[in-house]
Kinemage of the C-alpha trace (Angstrom):
@kinemage 1
@onewidth
@group {chain A} dominant
@subgroup {mainchain}
@vectorlist {calphas} color= white
{ca met a 1} P 0.000 0.000 0.000
{ca arg a 2} L 1.436 3.329 -1.081
{ca ile a 3} L 1.211 6.286 1.294
{ca asn a 4} L 0.632 9.705 -0.190
{ca arg a 5} L 3.131 11.963 1.576
{ca lys a 6} L 1.074 15.038 0.867
{ca his a 7} L -2.027 13.541 2.492
{ca met a 8} L 0.003 12.333 5.469
{ca ile a 9} L 1.447 15.799 6.067
{ca tyr a 10} L -2.019 17.396 5.922
{ca ser a 11} L -3.349 14.764 8.308
{ca leu a 12} L -0.588 15.377 10.822
{ca leu a 13} L -1.098 19.128 10.626
{ca gly a 14} L -4.791 18.603 11.295
{ca val a 15} L -4.041 16.469 14.359
{ca phe a 16} L -1.594 19.044 15.730
{ca leu a 17} L -4.098 21.822 15.124
{ca leu a 18} L -6.810 19.913 16.981
{ca leu a 19} L -4.410 19.205 19.841
{ca gly a 20} L -3.450 22.880 19.980
{ca ile a 21} L -7.065 24.024 20.117
{ca trp a 22} L -7.906 21.407 22.760
{ca gly a 23} L -4.888 22.462 24.802
{ca gln a 24} L -5.929 26.104 24.696
{ca asp a 25} L -9.489 25.284 25.727
{ca ala a 26} L -8.283 23.060 28.542
{ca tyr a 27} L -5.913 25.751 29.794
{ca ala a 28} L -8.623 28.426 29.666
{ca thr a 29} L -10.994 26.217 31.612
{ca thr a 30} L -8.265 25.462 34.169
{ca val a 31} L -7.544 29.161 34.701
{ca leu a 32} L -11.209 29.975 35.187
{ca asp a 33} L -11.569 27.164 37.720
{ca ser a 34} L -8.468 27.996 39.773
{ca tyr a 35} L -8.945 27.773 43.548
{ca val a 36} L -7.609 26.248 46.746
{ca glu a 37} L -9.652 23.201 47.710
{ca pro a 38} L -9.678 22.286 51.434
{ca gly a 39} L -9.475 18.654 52.495
{ca tyr a 40} L -11.603 17.544 55.463
{ca his a 41} L -11.607 14.917 58.153
{ca ile a 42} L -14.959 13.895 59.611
{ca ile a 43} L -14.844 13.815 63.411
{ca glu a 44} L -16.381 10.683 64.787
{ca asn a 45} L -19.039 12.061 67.099
{ca ala a 46} L -22.768 12.558 67.125
{ca asp a 47} L -22.575 16.252 66.233
{ca his a 48} L -21.781 15.859 62.526
{ca glu a 49} L -18.572 17.890 62.697
{ca ala a 50} L -15.484 18.106 60.493
{ca glu a 51} L -12.060 19.766 60.496
{ca val a 52} L -9.745 21.032 57.750
{ca ile a 53} L -6.656 18.814 57.541
{ca ala a 54} L -5.208 19.431 54.046
{ca tyr a 55} L -5.623 21.260 50.766
{ca arg a 56} L -4.871 20.926 47.088
{ca leu a 57} L -4.323 23.556 44.406
{ca val a 58} L -6.700 23.510 41.451
{ca gly a 59} L -5.821 25.290 38.215
{ca leu a 60} L -2.983 27.615 37.313
{ca gly a 61} L -4.518 31.060 37.787
{ca thr a 62} L -5.046 33.306 40.805
{ca arg a 63} L -6.378 31.140 43.631
{ca asn a 64} L -8.785 31.995 46.440
{ca leu a 65} L -9.444 29.895 49.537
{ca ser a 66} L -12.910 29.777 51.075
{ca ile a 67} L -13.592 27.676 54.159
{ca lys a 68} L -17.359 27.482 54.490
{ca asp a 69} L -19.614 26.669 57.438
{ca thr a 70} L -20.349 23.166 56.229
{ca met a 71} L -18.995 20.421 53.962
{ca thr a 72} L -20.885 17.547 52.325
{ca ser a 73} L -19.891 13.890 52.304
{ca asn a 74} L -22.094 11.024 51.119
{ca gln a 75} L -25.030 13.432 50.875
{ca glu a 76} L -24.659 14.381 54.559
{ca gln a 77} L -23.633 17.796 55.840
{ca tyr a 78} L -20.987 18.331 58.497
{ca lys a 79} L -20.226 21.524 60.398
{ca val a 80} L -16.617 22.728 59.968
{ca ile a 81} L -15.297 23.602 63.430
{ca arg a 82} L -11.491 23.578 63.251
{ca ile a 83} L -8.417 24.192 61.098
{ca val a 84} L -5.734 21.806 62.329
{ca asp a 85} L -2.063 22.622 62.915
{ca gly a 86} L 0.079 23.665 59.951
{ca val a 87} L -2.507 23.013 57.239
{ca phe a 88} L -1.905 26.115 55.121
{ca lys a 89} L 1.714 26.724 56.128
{ca gly a 90} L 3.533 28.365 53.209
{ca leu a 91} L 0.332 28.743 51.145
{ca lys a 92} L 0.469 31.180 48.214
{ca ala a 93} L -2.932 32.521 47.250
{ca asn a 94} L -5.008 35.658 46.707
{ca asp a 95} L -7.926 36.088 49.154
{ca val a 96} L -8.830 33.838 52.091
{ca ser a 97} L -12.170 33.710 53.931
{ca ile a 98} L -12.935 31.630 57.031
{ca ala a 99} L -16.511 31.016 58.168
{ca gly a 100} L -17.637 31.682 61.727
{ca ser a 101} L -18.414 28.007 62.363
{ca val a 102} L -14.653 27.472 62.707
{ca lys a 103} L -13.927 27.905 66.416
{ca glu a 104} L -10.158 27.329 66.364
{ca ile a 105} L -7.328 28.069 63.947
{ca gly a 106} L -4.515 25.691 64.871
{ca asn a 107} L -0.812 26.207 65.560
{ca glu a 108} L 1.126 27.440 62.497
{ca ala a 109} L -2.053 27.039 60.417
{ca phe a 110} L -1.096 29.958 58.130
{ca ala a 111} L 2.571 30.392 59.097
{ca ser a 112} L 4.723 31.804 56.254
{ca ala a 113} L 1.669 32.014 53.977
{ca lys a 114} L 1.748 34.780 51.375
{ca leu a 115} L -1.449 36.377 50.112
{ca thr a 116} L -1.749 39.041 47.444
{ca gly a 117} L -5.161 40.021 48.809
{ca ile a 118} L -6.942 39.996 52.180
{ca ile a 119} L -7.905 37.415 54.786
{ca thr a 120} L -11.367 37.679 56.345
{ca ile a 121} L -12.312 35.770 59.496
{ca asp a 122} L -16.007 35.836 60.329
{ca glu a 123} L -17.621 36.330 63.727
{ca gly a 124} L -17.598 33.074 65.687
{ca val a 125} L -13.906 32.169 65.556
{ca glu a 126} L -12.564 32.072 69.132
{ca val a 127} L -8.979 30.724 69.289
{ca leu a 128} L -5.844 31.640 67.327
{ca gly a 129} L -3.148 29.025 67.911
{ca glu a 130} L 0.588 29.389 68.468
{ca lys a 131} L 2.437 30.894 65.498
{ca cys a 132} L -0.759 30.663 63.443
{ca phe a 133} L 0.154 33.800 61.445
{ca gln a 134} L 3.921 33.857 62.013
{ca asn a 135} L 5.816 35.351 59.029
{ca phe a 136} L 2.439 35.887 57.360
{ca ile a 137} L 2.029 38.391 54.502
{ca cys a 138} L -1.180 39.951 53.153
{ca thr a 139} L -2.568 43.394 52.355
{ca arg a 140} L -5.189 43.463 55.107
{ca met a 141} L -6.653 41.237 57.781
{ca lys a 142} L -10.138 41.404 59.275
{ca leu a 143} L -10.625 39.795 62.675
{ca pro a 144} L -13.891 39.269 64.569
{ca asn a 145} L -14.739 40.487 68.076
{ca ser a 146} L -15.524 36.882 69.032
{ca ile a 147} L -11.842 35.957 69.509
{ca thr a 148} L -11.190 34.988 73.139
{ca thr a 149} L -7.642 33.565 72.984
{ca ile a 150} L -4.496 34.557 71.087
{ca lys a 151} L -1.593 32.205 71.794
{ca ala a 152} L 2.198 32.627 71.765
{ca leu a 153} L 3.880 34.142 68.688
{ca ala a 154} L 0.546 34.197 66.823
{ca phe a 155} L 1.529 37.378 64.956
{ca his a 156} L 5.312 37.168 65.249
{ca asn a 157} L 7.144 38.885 62.396
{ca thr a 158} L 4.028 39.673 60.381
{ca gly a 159} L 4.591 43.417 60.069
{ca val a 160} L 1.447 44.211 62.059
{ca ser a 161} L 1.573 47.858 63.171
{ca arg a 162} L -1.864 48.338 64.792
{ca phe a 163} L -4.215 45.913 66.512
{ca lys a 164} L -7.668 46.601 67.891
{ca leu a 165} L -8.346 44.228 70.772
{ca pro a 166} L -11.411 42.029 70.178
{ca thr a 167} L -14.065 42.836 72.776
{ca ala a 168} L -14.356 39.166 73.825
{ca leu a 169} L -10.592 38.715 74.303
{ca gln a 170} L -9.747 36.982 77.598
{ca ser a 171} L -6.228 35.626 77.047
{ca leu a 172} L -3.360 37.253 75.153
{ca ala a 173} L 0.072 35.602 75.217
{ca ala a 174} L 2.924 37.793 76.404
{ca asp a 175} L 4.728 37.317 73.084
{ca ala a 176} L 1.779 37.076 70.692
{ca phe a 177} L 2.931 40.294 68.965
{ca asp a 178} L 6.320 41.898 68.393
{ca asp a 179} L 6.745 44.584 71.056
{ca ala a 180} L 8.031 47.737 69.345
{ca asp a 181} L 7.712 51.502 69.661
{ca thr a 182} L 5.959 51.550 66.284
{ca phe a 183} L 3.195 49.195 67.459
{ca thr a 184} L -0.180 50.342 68.773
{ca phe a 185} L -2.867 48.426 70.666
{ca ile a 186} L -6.326 49.976 70.336
{ca ile a 187} L -8.571 49.375 73.366
{ca pro a 188} L -12.253 49.651 72.331
{ca lys a 189} L -14.628 51.533 74.588
{ca glu a 190} L -16.643 48.338 75.147
{ca met a 191} L -13.756 46.802 77.117
{ca thr a 192} L -13.816 47.417 80.858
{ca asp a 193} L -11.171 44.987 82.150
{ca ile a 194} L -7.809 44.181 80.546
{ca ser a 195} L -5.989 42.876 83.617
{ca ser a 196} L -5.908 39.278 82.304
{ca leu a 197} L -4.235 40.128 78.982
{ca his a 198} L -0.574 40.418 80.099
{ca leu a 199} L -0.298 43.838 78.464
{ca glu a 200} L 2.408 44.815 80.951
{ca asn a 201} L 4.806 42.776 78.794
{ca tyr a 202} L 4.411 45.251 75.927
{ca thr a 203} L 6.508 48.036 77.387
{ca lys a 204} L 7.553 49.620 74.084
{ca ser a 205} L 4.129 49.663 72.464
{ca thr a 206} L 1.515 52.406 72.604
{ca phe a 207} L -2.008 51.810 73.950
{ca gln a 208} L -4.716 53.916 72.385
{ca val a 209} L -7.837 54.333 74.519
{ca glu a 210} L -10.929 55.071 72.439
{ca asp a 211} L -12.747 57.176 75.036
{ca glu a 212} L -11.748 59.339 78.012
{ca ser a 213} L -14.531 57.717 80.044
{ca gln a 214} L -12.513 54.472 80.213
{ca thr a 215} L -11.084 55.565 83.551
{ca asp a 216} L -10.470 52.032 84.854
{ca ile a 217} L -8.477 51.169 81.735
{ca ile a 218} L -6.426 54.367 81.983
{ca ala a 219} L -5.764 53.751 85.684
{ca tyr a 220} L -4.543 50.227 84.917
{ca leu a 221} L -2.186 51.452 82.171
{ca lys a 222} L -0.781 54.097 84.524
{ca glu a 223} L -0.293 51.549 87.271
{ca lys a 224} L 1.703 49.299 84.922
{ca gly a 225} L 3.771 52.204 83.617
{ca leu a 226} L 2.551 51.724 80.051
{ca his a 227} L 2.396 54.499 77.510
{ca tyr a 228} L -1.117 55.400 76.368
{ca glu a 229} L -2.904 58.020 74.310
{ca ile a 230} L -6.528 59.114 73.978
{ca ala a 231} L -8.001 58.698 70.511
{ca glu a 232} L -8.970 62.036 69.054
{ca lys a 233} L -12.553 62.579 67.986
{ca ser a 234} L -13.027 63.461 64.351
{ca thr a 235} L -14.527 66.846 63.447
{ca glu a 236} L -17.131 67.579 60.779
{ca asn a 237} L -14.793 69.699 58.692
{ca asn a 238} L -11.977 67.133 59.070
{ca asp a 239} L -9.634 69.814 60.387
{ca pro a 240} L -6.973 68.597 62.838
{ca pro a 241} L -7.935 69.226 66.486
{ca lys a 242} L -6.610 72.343 68.157
{ca glu a 243} L -3.600 72.016 70.419
{ca asp a 244} L -3.311 73.111 74.003
{ca thr a 245} L -0.982 76.078 73.647
{ca lys a 246} L -0.360 76.522 77.352
{ca asp a 247} L 3.400 76.787 78.001
{ca thr a 248} L 4.737 74.211 80.431
{ca thr a 249} L 8.256 75.510 81.026
{ca lys a 250} L 10.209 78.729 80.516
{ca ser a 251} L 12.970 78.890 77.937
{ca asp a 252} L 15.945 81.224 77.664
{ca ile a 253} L 15.987 81.143 73.859
{ca pro a 254} L 14.814 84.174 71.856
{ca ala a 255} L 11.139 85.109 71.932
{ca asn a 256} L 10.718 84.402 68.221
{ca ser a 257} L 11.945 80.827 68.640
{ca pro a 258} L 9.822 77.730 69.280
{ca asp a 259} L 9.463 76.709 72.919
{ca ile a 260} L 11.802 73.818 73.763
{ca thr a 261} L 10.764 71.845 76.825
{ca lys a 262} L 11.806 68.767 78.693
{ca pro a 263} L 9.136 66.096 79.245
{ca asp a 264} L 6.297 67.230 81.474
{ca ser a 265} L 6.424 65.415 84.808
{ca thr a 266} L 2.651 64.971 84.701
{ca glu a 267} L 2.823 62.902 81.543
{ca asp a 268} L 3.029 59.122 81.649
{ca ser a 269} L 6.490 57.876 80.848
{ca ser a 270} L 7.153 55.072 78.411
{ca asn a 271} L 9.220 52.230 79.696
{ca thr a 272} L 11.848 52.116 76.952
{ca gln a 273} L 15.409 50.948 76.826
{ca asn a 274} L 16.650 54.508 77.294
{ca pro a 275} L 15.058 55.989 80.431
{ca asp a 276} L 16.185 59.479 79.431
{ca glu a 277} L 14.179 59.530 76.238
{ca ser a 278} L 11.205 61.819 76.123
{ca thr a 279} L 7.797 60.272 76.458
{ca glu a 280} L 5.452 60.218 73.511
{ca leu a 281} L 2.531 62.568 74.016
{ca thr a 282} L -1.026 61.309 74.329
{ca asn a 283} L -1.977 62.897 71.027
{ca asn a 284} L 0.916 61.515 69.002
{ca pro a 285} L 0.626 60.169 65.455
{ca gln a 286} L -1.739 57.342 64.587
{ca val a 287} L -2.385 55.605 61.234
{ca ser a 288} L -6.136 55.176 61.262
{ca gln a 289} L -9.139 54.763 63.504
{ca ser a 290} L -11.583 51.945 62.926
{ca val a 291} L -15.110 52.325 64.198
{ca asn a 292} L -16.405 49.131 62.639
{ca ser a 293} L -17.002 45.969 64.628
{ca glu a 294} L -14.452 44.258 62.406
{ca gln a 295} L -10.866 44.480 63.586
{ca gln a 296} L -8.419 45.700 60.969
{ca ile a 297} L -4.729 44.945 61.015
{ca ser a 298} L -2.345 46.564 58.608
{ca ile a 299} L 0.206 44.048 57.426
{ca thr a 300} L 3.118 44.693 55.087
{ca asp a 301} L 2.417 43.658 51.535
{ca gln a 302} L 5.092 43.074 48.911
{ca thr a 303} L 3.935 44.239 45.493
{ca asp a 304} L 5.551 43.868 42.079
{ca ile a 305} L 8.754 45.856 41.764
{ca pro a 306} L 8.566 48.421 38.949
{ca asn a 307} L 11.436 49.629 36.783
{ca asn a 308} L 12.389 52.371 39.245
{ca gly a 309} L 12.935 49.857 42.060
{ca ile a 310} L 10.185 51.236 44.338
{ca tyr a 311} L 8.060 48.926 46.495
{ca thr a 312} L 4.593 49.904 47.708
{ca ile a 313} L 3.736 48.645 51.199
{ca asp a 314} L 0.602 49.830 53.019
{ca asn a 315} L 0.442 52.967 50.844
{ca leu a 316} L 4.071 53.866 51.653
{ca leu a 317} L 6.894 53.745 49.096
{ca tyr a 318} L 10.293 52.191 49.836
{ca lys a 319} L 13.583 51.687 48.034
{ca ile a 320} L 16.080 48.957 48.946
{ca ile a 321} L 19.469 50.525 49.698
{ca asp a 322} L 21.376 47.398 50.763
{ca lys a 323} L 20.807 43.785 51.810
{ca lys a 324} L 19.102 44.670 55.095
{ca lys a 325} L 18.004 48.303 54.751
{ca val a 326} L 15.400 50.361 52.895
{ca ser a 327} L 14.619 54.062 52.708
{ca phe a 328} L 11.179 55.683 52.833
{ca val a 329} L 10.674 57.707 49.650
{ca gly a 330} L 7.060 58.900 49.844
{ca cys a 331} L 3.364 58.031 49.893
{ca lys a 332} L 1.306 56.519 47.107
{ca lys a 333} L -1.704 58.532 48.279
{ca gln a 334} L -1.847 61.394 50.758
{ca ala a 335} L -3.394 60.610 54.153
{ca lys a 336} L -4.013 62.540 57.380
{ca gln a 337} L -1.653 60.356 59.414
{ca leu a 338} L 1.679 58.836 58.477
{ca arg a 339} L 3.577 56.205 60.455
{ca ile a 340} L 6.996 55.220 59.124
{ca pro a 341} L 7.672 51.758 60.609
{ca ala a 342} L 10.902 50.380 62.028
{ca thr a 343} L 10.902 47.412 59.653
{ca val a 344} L 9.102 46.135 56.570
{ca gln a 345} L 8.895 42.783 54.806
{ca ile a 346} L 9.652 42.497 51.106
{ca ala a 347} L 9.513 39.120 49.375
{ca gly a 348} L 9.692 37.359 52.742
{ca met a 349} L 12.812 39.283 53.858
{ca gln a 350} L 12.789 41.794 56.724
{ca tyr a 351} L 14.418 45.176 56.159
{ca lys a 352} L 15.098 48.052 58.545
{ca val a 353} L 13.768 51.447 57.483
{ca thr a 354} L 16.866 53.568 58.145
{ca arg a 355} L 16.358 56.685 56.066
{ca val a 356} L 13.737 59.205 54.966
{ca glu a 357} L 14.691 60.426 51.514
{ca ala a 358} L 14.891 64.102 50.585
{ca gly a 359} L 11.511 65.578 49.691
{ca ala a 360} L 9.678 62.374 50.637
{ca cys a 361} L 6.556 64.216 51.831
{ca lys a 362} L 7.222 67.712 50.506
{ca lys a 363} L 4.017 69.695 49.907
{ca asn a 364} L 1.845 66.961 51.358
{ca thr a 365} L -1.174 69.135 52.121
{ca lys a 366} L -3.244 66.450 53.841
{ca val a 367} L -0.944 64.968 56.484
{ca cys a 368} L -1.374 66.338 60.013
{ca lys a 369} L 0.525 63.736 62.097
{ca ile a 370} L 3.795 61.934 61.411
{ca trp a 371} L 5.718 59.338 63.405
{ca val a 372} L 9.260 58.552 62.227
{ca gly a 373} L 10.262 54.961 63.069
{ca ser a 374} L 12.844 53.864 65.613
{ca gln a 375} L 15.399 52.608 63.026
{ca val a 376} L 15.613 55.823 60.971
{ca thr a 377} L 19.003 57.524 61.348
{ca val a 378} L 18.828 60.187 58.614
{ca ile a 379} L 16.006 62.479 57.489
{ca gly a 380} L 16.754 64.041 54.109
{ca ala a 381} L 16.427 67.681 53.096
{ca glu a 382} L 12.884 69.055 52.706
{ca ala a 383} L 11.462 65.658 53.714
{ca phe a 384} L 8.433 67.275 55.387
{ca ala a 385} L 8.676 70.811 53.988
{ca gln a 386} L 5.606 72.933 53.151
{ca cys a 387} L 3.151 70.533 54.784
{ca lys a 388} L 0.737 73.274 55.744
{ca asn a 389} L -1.579 71.044 57.802
{ca leu a 390} L 1.132 69.160 59.678
{ca arg a 391} L 0.482 69.596 63.426
{ca his a 392} L 2.542 66.952 65.232
{ca ile a 393} L 5.678 65.000 64.422
{ca thr a 394} L 7.627 62.506 66.533
{ca ile a 395} L 11.271 61.886 65.591
{ca gly a 396} L 12.507 58.321 66.252
{ca ser a 397} L 15.110 57.348 68.831
{ca gln a 398} L 17.970 56.680 66.361
{ca val a 399} L 17.889 59.864 64.251
{ca lys a 400} L 21.342 61.457 64.024
{ca lys a 401} L 20.998 63.890 61.137
{ca ile a 402} L 18.184 66.091 59.829
{ca gly a 403} L 18.650 67.751 56.448
{ca ala a 404} L 18.073 71.367 55.443
{ca lys a 405} L 14.536 72.779 55.268
{ca thr a 406} L 12.992 69.641 56.745
{ca phe a 407} L 10.069 71.579 58.331
{ca tyr a 408} L 10.410 74.611 56.047
{ca lys a 409} L 7.200 76.677 56.020
{ca asp a 410} L 5.202 74.140 58.022
{ca thr a 411} L 2.952 76.927 59.196
{ca gly a 412} L 0.567 74.732 61.176
{ca leu a 413} L 3.202 72.873 63.208
{ca ser a 414} L 2.357 72.943 66.919
{ca arg a 415} L 4.533 70.226 68.463
{ca val a 416} L 7.767 68.387 67.667
{ca thr a 417} L 8.869 65.489 69.868
{ca phe a 418} L 12.458 64.282 69.686
{ca arg a 419} L 13.006 60.777 71.056
{ca ser a 420} L 16.562 60.694 69.826
{ca ser a 421} L 19.381 61.883 72.074
{ca lys a 422} L 21.893 61.161 69.275
{ca leu a 423} L 21.047 64.133 67.076
{ca ser a 424} L 24.214 65.899 65.920
{ca ser a 425} L 23.077 67.968 62.946
{ca ile a 426} L 20.007 69.951 61.855
{ca gly a 427} L 20.182 71.588 58.431
{ca lys a 428} L 19.651 75.258 57.664
{ca lys a 429} L 16.123 76.686 57.560
{ca thr a 430} L 14.642 73.498 58.989
{ca phe a 431} L 12.511 75.611 61.364
{ca tyr a 432} L 12.138 78.609 59.029
{ca cys a 433} L 8.581 80.055 59.098
{ca val a 434} L 7.497 77.640 61.835
{ca pro a 435} L 5.008 79.222 64.320
{ca lys a 436} L 6.436 80.873 67.438
{ca ser a 437} L 4.040 78.857 69.577
{ca thr a 438} L 5.493 75.516 68.417
{ca lys a 439} L 6.515 73.349 71.352
{ca ile a 440} L 9.576 71.152 71.025
{ca gln a 441} L 10.033 68.263 73.422
{ca val a 442} L 13.541 66.840 73.846
{ca pro a 443} L 15.153 64.016 75.856
{ca lys a 444} L 16.507 64.781 79.297
{ca gly a 445} L 20.018 66.184 79.331
{ca thr a 446} L 19.921 67.470 75.742
{ca lys a 447} L 18.162 70.825 76.110
{ca lys a 448} L 21.208 73.109 75.789
{ca lys a 449} L 22.656 71.123 72.889
{ca tyr a 450} L 19.371 71.038 70.996
{ca gln a 451} L 18.695 74.742 71.627
{ca lys a 452} L 21.868 75.611 69.727
{ca leu a 453} L 21.052 73.246 66.864
{ca ile a 454} L 17.517 74.584 66.524
{ca gln a 455} L 18.566 78.253 66.700
{ca lys a 456} L 20.950 77.679 63.806
{ca ala a 457} L 18.246 75.787 61.891
{ca met a 458} L 15.949 78.835 62.008
{ca lys a 459} L 18.216 80.903 59.765
């Protein structure tokens, strides 16, 4: 039998074409059906309950994970009550949602997981296990008020900067969070007793009390020597609240200079490593205030690196300057409060934020409060210049050099708090056109030295 080569070639081309079309259709279907599928174990009891013990990845596209209230097996429904230890450790996905039927998230359940989106935990979840979110990365986390227990190292090295305590919380491990001077606990007005939460172990953190009427909470924080602040009430016109302009100490610097004072003895002192550092004032910078029942935690998020080498993390822009350090270069969008953290996570690596670049927030007309992190050593020229609504700024404990015109024409500035006793240089015109009523708080033992630096920086 003779084979016609021409016909054979056409036949083969037809087969390849069909295979190519089938492959494309199969791939498209796979992408559309991409998700993370939980695996369950049915608990042998009379309550028809199940727990999540494994998962598998379906498809090649962006995957979401949804753990629902119930699962079905052999046409019977079972209530999902638990996520066992280490199930989603190292998971890479987009969004994650966990139903309120789940009462416990086990040890290391989401440790080292990396999400490009958010994780939402519904009301009903009660226990967060040890290291359950250790080294965890996502853009935002929503926690319910139903949480009663947070175990050891639950949020270790996650980049969390603010945490609103769930109203049902009864047990908080002494090392559940990383204690740092850039971390803030928010105590909701519904809470009346925090004595069982071991908060005395968080000596570097700030505690924000939502309402002045929480006198028992404030008394407890004072008794433990913890630093606290009262959350400011928002105004209808969104203008920053007015400052108390009453002078606390006399100064021998010229009358047209800002008032430089040592810490007021009536203020609560922060128990930090350097006892001579000034205390942070009760109205110091804060990132946001949440009035919803959902708890919101801001967690560092590594985004794609563009051609200019800038990373966007929680609306702040950073540039890597060496293997372990980054500099803050600006904001993606202007906001009323700005907190520059001590560290950030990029691609699973932790970096210290050691520098504020020149002009980082120049002409930011919206910001009214700024907190410079504890690892920053240099603030570049004009970093916060011409911020007409800037009212308060706290300078971190490691700052050694401030560039020229840093606060140039900040006409609304009412208070500057220096935590650093290492400052050796302030550039020219840093305090040019700053109001005469501006109060400057400095660490103990540095008043004379800082007076000279500031006087020179006014010219």
